[in-house]
C-alpha positions as CSV (number, residue, x, y, z in Angstrom):
1,M,12.0,-21.7,39.5
2,M,9.7,-18.3,39.7
3,S,7.9,-20.1,42.3
4,I,11.0,-19.7,45.1
5,K,10.4,-18.3,48.8
6,W,12.5,-15.2,48.6
7,E,12.4,-14.8,52.6
8,Q,14.2,-18.1,52.1
9,E,16.8,-17.6,49.2
10,W,17.7,-14.4,51.0
11,D,17.8,-15.9,54.4
12,R,20.8,-18.4,52.5
13,I,22.6,-15.9,51.2
14,Y,22.9,-14.1,54.4
15,K,24.4,-17.0,56.2
16,E,26.0,-18.0,53.4
17,Q,27.8,-14.8,52.5
18,G,27.7,-12.7,55.6
19,E,28.3,-9.5,55.3
20,V,29.3,-8.9,51.6
21,Q,29.0,-5.0,51.7
22,S,30.0,-2.7,54.9
23,E,31.0,0.8,52.9
24,I,28.4,3.4,52.8
25,L,27.5,4.2,48.6
26,P,28.2,7.7,47.8
27,T,24.4,8.1,46.5
28,V,23.4,7.4,50.2
29,K,25.1,9.9,51.4
30,V,23.9,12.0,49.4
31,E,20.2,11.0,50.0
32,K,21.0,11.6,53.3
33,D,21.4,15.7,52.2
34,I,18.6,15.3,49.9
35,F,16.2,13.8,52.9
36,K,17.5,16.7,55.0
37,R,16.5,19.3,52.3
38,F,12.7,18.2,52.4
39,G,12.4,18.4,56.1
40,C,12.0,14.4,56.4
41,K,12.5,12.9,60.0
42,K,11.3,9.3,59.2
43,V,12.6,7.1,56.4
44,M,12.3,3.6,55.5
45,D,15.3,1.5,54.4
46,L,14.0,-0.9,52.1
47,G,15.5,-3.6,51.3
48,C,18.0,-3.3,54.6
49,G,19.8,-6.6,53.9
50,T,22.5,-6.2,57.2
51,G,22.0,-2.8,57.8
52,R,24.6,-0.4,56.9
53,H,22.6,2.1,55.5
54,T,19.8,1.6,58.5
55,I,23.1,2.3,60.8
56,Y,24.3,5.3,58.8
57,L,20.9,6.7,58.5
58,A,20.0,6.2,62.2
59,Q,23.9,8.1,63.0
60,N,22.5,10.8,61.4
61,G,19.5,11.9,63.5
62,Y,16.9,10.0,61.1
63,Q,14.2,8.1,62.7
64,V,14.3,4.8,60.4
65,F,11.9,2.2,59.6
66,A,14.1,-1.1,58.5
67,V,12.4,-3.3,56.3
68,D,13.7,-6.4,54.4
69,I,12.4,-9.9,53.4
70,S,15.2,-11.4,55.3
71,E,14.6,-12.5,58.9
72,T,18.3,-12.8,59.2
73,G,19.0,-9.7,57.3
74,I,16.5,-8.1,59.9
75,E,18.2,-9.7,62.8
76,V,22.0,-8.6,61.7
77,T,20.5,-5.1,61.9
78,R,18.6,-5.2,65.0
79,A,22.0,-6.5,66.8
80,K,24.4,-3.7,65.2
81,A,21.7,-1.2,66.2
82,E,21.6,-2.9,70.1
83,K,25.6,-2.9,70.0
84,L,26.0,0.5,68.7
85,N,22.9,2.1,71.5
86,L,20.9,3.2,68.4
87,T,17.2,3.3,69.5
88,N,15.6,5.3,66.8
89,I,15.4,2.2,64.5
90,E,12.5,0.4,63.8
91,F,12.3,-3.1,62.0
92,A,10.1,-5.4,60.0
93,Q,10.4,-8.3,58.3
94,L,7.9,-7.9,55.1
95,D,8.2,-8.2,51.3
96,M,8.8,-5.4,49.2
97,R,5.9,-6.5,47.2
98,N,3.1,-6.5,49.6
99,L,4.4,-4.0,52.7
100,S,1.5,-4.2,55.1
101,V,1.8,-1.1,56.5
102,D,-0.8,1.7,57.0
103,D,-0.7,4.5,54.0
104,N,1.0,7.8,54.2
105,L,2.8,6.8,56.9
106,M,6.9,7.8,55.3
107,D,8.7,10.5,54.8
108,A,11.0,9.2,52.6
109,I,11.6,5.9,51.2
110,M,15.4,5.3,50.0
111,C,15.6,1.6,48.5
112,V,19.1,0.6,46.9
113,W,20.8,-2.4,45.9
114,T,17.2,-4.2,45.9
115,S,14.1,-3.2,43.2
116,G,16.0,-5.6,40.2
117,H,15.7,-8.2,42.0
118,G,12.4,-9.8,40.8
119,T,10.4,-9.1,37.4
120,F,9.5,-6.0,36.0
121,E,5.8,-6.8,37.3
122,D,7.7,-7.3,40.9
123,A,9.0,-3.7,40.1
124,R,5.9,-2.6,39.6
125,K,4.2,-3.7,43.0
126,N,6.8,-2.6,44.8
127,L,6.2,0.6,43.5
128,K,2.6,0.9,43.7
129,E,3.5,0.1,47.8
130,M,5.6,2.7,48.0
131,Y,3.7,5.2,46.7
132,R,1.1,4.3,48.7
133,I,2.8,4.5,52.0
134,L,4.7,8.0,51.1
135,R,3.1,11.1,52.0
136,L,1.7,13.3,49.5
137,G,4.8,15.8,48.4
138,E,7.3,13.4,50.3
139,I,10.7,12.3,48.7
140,L,11.2,8.5,47.1
141,V,15.5,7.9,46.3
142,I,15.7,4.1,44.5
143,D,17.5,2.9,42.0
144,Y,17.8,0.4,39.1
145,V,19.8,-1.5,37.4
146,S,20.6,-1.0,34.0
147,R,20.9,-2.9,30.9
148,E,24.2,-2.0,30.3
149,D,25.5,-3.7,33.5
150,E,28.1,-6.3,32.8
151,N,25.4,-9.0,33.9
152,Y,22.7,-8.2,31.5
153,G,22.0,-11.1,29.1
154,K,23.8,-13.7,31.5
155,G,22.6,-16.5,32.4
156,T,19.0,-18.0,31.6
157,E,16.8,-15.6,30.2
158,I,13.1,-16.5,31.7
159,E,11.1,-13.2,30.9
160,K,12.2,-10.0,28.7
161,N,15.5,-8.5,30.2
162,T,14.6,-10.9,33.2
163,F,17.5,-13.6,34.0
164,I,18.2,-16.2,36.9
165,N,22.0,-17.8,37.3
166,N,23.7,-14.7,36.0
167,V,24.7,-13.2,39.6
168,E,27.2,-14.8,41.3
169,G,26.0,-16.0,45.0
170,E,22.3,-14.8,43.8
171,E,21.2,-17.7,41.3
172,N,18.0,-18.7,42.2
173,I,17.0,-14.8,42.2
174,P,15.5,-13.0,39.4
175,H,16.9,-10.0,38.1
176,H,15.5,-7.6,35.9
177,Y,17.7,-4.8,34.0
178,F,16.1,-1.9,32.8
179,A,15.9,1.5,30.1
180,K,15.2,4.8,31.4
181,E,12.0,4.6,29.1
182,E,11.0,1.5,31.5
183,I,11.0,3.7,34.3
184,E,9.4,6.9,33.2
185,E,6.6,4.3,32.4
186,L,6.3,3.2,36.1
187,Y,6.7,6.8,37.4
188,T,3.5,8.6,35.7
189,D,1.6,9.3,39.2
190,F,4.4,11.1,40.6
191,S,4.7,14.5,40.5
192,D,8.1,14.9,39.8
193,V,10.7,12.5,38.7
194,D,14.1,12.8,38.2
195,I,16.0,9.9,36.1
196,N,20.0,9.6,36.3
197,P,22.4,6.9,35.1
198,V,24.8,5.9,37.5
199,D,28.0,3.8,37.8
200,Y,28.6,2.1,41.5
201,Y,31.8,0.4,42.1
202,F,32.4,-2.4,44.4
203,T,35.2,-5.5,45.4
204,D,34.0,-8.2,46.2
205,S,34.6,-10.8,49.0
206,Y,37.2,-12.6,46.7
207,G,39.2,-9.2,45.9
208,T,37.6,-8.5,42.4
209,R,36.5,-5.3,41.2
210,H,32.8,-4.4,40.0
211,T,31.4,-1.9,38.2
212,I,27.2,-1.8,38.3
213,K,25.7,0.5,35.6
214,A,22.1,1.7,37.0
215,F,19.6,4.2,37.5
216,V,19.0,6.3,40.2
217,V,15.4,7.6,40.7
218,I,14.4,11.0,42.7
219,A,10.5,11.2,42.9
220,V,7.8,13.1,44.5
221,K,4.6,12.0,45.4
């Protein structure tokens, strides 16, 4: 199961499910203001999916670098941008664990509802890449799903705190669930780190209300 090709699986998910979520997350609205206070101009939306937050950031004046492992996600995001005549977005189909872009490239990185997909080692590789491409003194805002989440412990545990077959629609994707101490371990190289619990609320395509329990991390290189 761990040999699954993520790009193919996410293509399947986006083609089958379409744009499941279109509402802008409250945390992203806060992030937009944080980026403004830091004077950020070029922001990576890592794991952009079908582009709801890429479009939001672009409409708020940022130069956005939209990145996703799925070609379908990138195509949907590009089509939205073209329809809205947005010219301040660049696109790249990249794996979050191996971002083949230059060092010190970004003023800021936003990574929401993305980092919990995969194993703990995948999360470590992702963070190493984000650290590499951030400029010194610049900011990363990211979230990690907590072990308090309703889906923790469901499905099949493939390694400690990592499960498959536990999230509807993403059965083949591993999901790792984090403790605060685990996140602190990851972020020792950053100069300033703030970790806060947050509850996300959303309604799925069937009208069922859900809560995602997560940690939001604001970190400065």
